[in-house]
N, C-alpha and C positions, 0 to 999 in steps of 0.2 A: 166594506167590500162589496156590498149590495147583493146582486145575484150570485148564485154559486160560483165561486172561483176557488182554486188551491193555490197555496204557495209551496214552492220546493226550491232546493238548491241544485244547480247543474253548471257544468262548464261548456260554453258554446264555442270554444276555441279561440275566443277574441277577448273575453273579460275575465278569464279564469273562473273559478267556482263562485257563483253569485246568486242572489235571490231572484227567481222567476215567479210569475203568476200564470195561471192558465184557466180557461174555462171548459177544458177537456178538448179543445180542438186546435190544430196547428196554427190557424190564423189568430186564435185567441190566446196564444201563448207568448209571452214577451219578458224581457229583462225588466225587473222592477227598478233596480238602482245598481250602478257599479260602485259599491260601498268602498272596495280597495282597488283603485284604478290599476290597470296592468294586467298582465297574464297570471299573476299569482292569485289573485282573487281573494274574498273575505271568508269563504267557507262558511256560509250561514248554517247554522245548527240549532236543534232544539225549538223549532218553530212552534209556537203556542199561541192559540187564539185566545183572545180575552172576552170574546162574545160581545163586543160593543163596536164592532166593525175594525178593529185593529188586531194586530199580533205583535208578540214580542219574541225576539230571537237573540241568539248570540252570534256575533261576526267579529272577525279580526280586520281592523282597518289601520293597525300599527303593530310594531314587534312586540307589544307587551301582551299580546293574547287576546282571547275573545272578551268582548264587551256587550253590554245589553243595549239593544236596539229596538225600535217600534216601527211598525209600518201599517199603512191603510191599503197597501196594494199598489201605491203610485210612488213615483220618485219624489215628488213634493212632500209626500206624507211619510217619508222614511227617514229616520234620524236617530242619532245617538242619544239614548235616554239619560244615562249617567256614566261617568268614567269609573266603572267598576268592573273588574274582571269577573267572569262568569266561570264557575267550575263545571266543566263538561264531563262529569262522571255520574254513575249511577244509572238506573233505568229511566229516570225522567228528570233531566237537569233543570227544567223549568216546568212547574206545575200549576195549572189554572185551579183557583180555589173558590170561584165564584165571584159575584158583585164586580166583575171586570178587573180582578186581581189575580197575580200569580206569585209563587214563592220560588226562590232560587237560592243557590249558594254563591256568595259573591265575595270579593276581597277588594276593599278600598285602600289597601296598603297600610292600614293601622292595626290589625289584629288578626291577620289570617282570615280564612274563609268562614263566614258567619251566614246565618239565615236572614235572607232579605225578602221583602214584599214590594211589589210594583203594580201600579195601574197603567203603565206605559208612559208615565210623565216623570220628569225630574222630581217635581214637588210631591208626587205621590210614590216615591221610591225611598225606602229607609230599611235599616237594620232592624230585625225583629228583637234581637237581644244582643246586648253587649257584655254577657256575663264573662267574668275573668276566667282565664285558662290559656294554655299554650296555643300558639297559632295553629289553626285548623283542627283543633281538638273538639270534642264534643262540647257544644255550647248550649247552655240551659238545659242540658240533658238530651239534646237532639244533635244527630249528625247531619249537618245541612246537605250532604251529598246523597242522603238516602230518602228525599222525598219520593213517594210512590202514588200513583192513582189508587183509589179505593178497589178493594177485592182483587188487586193484582198479585199480591203476596199470599201465599198459603199460610192460613192461620190467622189472617187479618181479623180484627174484631169488627163485627158489622155496627154500622152506625147509620143514622138517617141524616144525610147532608140536606142543608137548606136548599142548595143548588145541584143539579145533575153533575157538575164538573168539580165539586169540591173534593179535595183530597185527604188522604190519610198519611200519617207518618209510617215509616218503614216497619215500626213494631206494631202497627195497627191503630194506634190511637189517632183519633180524629183531630186534624190540625186546628180547626177552630176551637174545638173543645179544649185542647192543649193550650193555646194561646189565651183564651179566656181564664182557664184555671191557673195560669201562671202569670196573670197580670200584664201580659205582653199585648 
């Protein structure tokens, strides 16, 4: 996205609630893409920069609910990443963890909501753990809807992330440390 620009969702009365980009001026504000054509809109949510010129977000383009999308701020650079429903609950449904990656809670229809990681590409998006358990339950000891940024929760255990935007689990354990310690 080059020079400073911000992404946001808005309803312009023509396209429904869709993804827009702005440089902070009226003339520099425009629709990025009409993901779900018509007045209903795609309701983009959880806009999350990957700090590599792209951002991921959840948007609805079908009746099955929000799915994971990526954008570089242009219509040509906006696409569905993978057909996985994104769980839009908790304080931060999609959380950047550094190295151009983010974690989110997703459901591919085969095991309930599970923790996923993405780099904004289909090939770089995968389930972190497929531990057995009831659909939507705690998976591998973590609740995928409770990812939160560091120091956002009272009592979080301080850690020294390798990158400014790495995140911690809801109970304060550092996500990258957790994944390494559990062989994920």
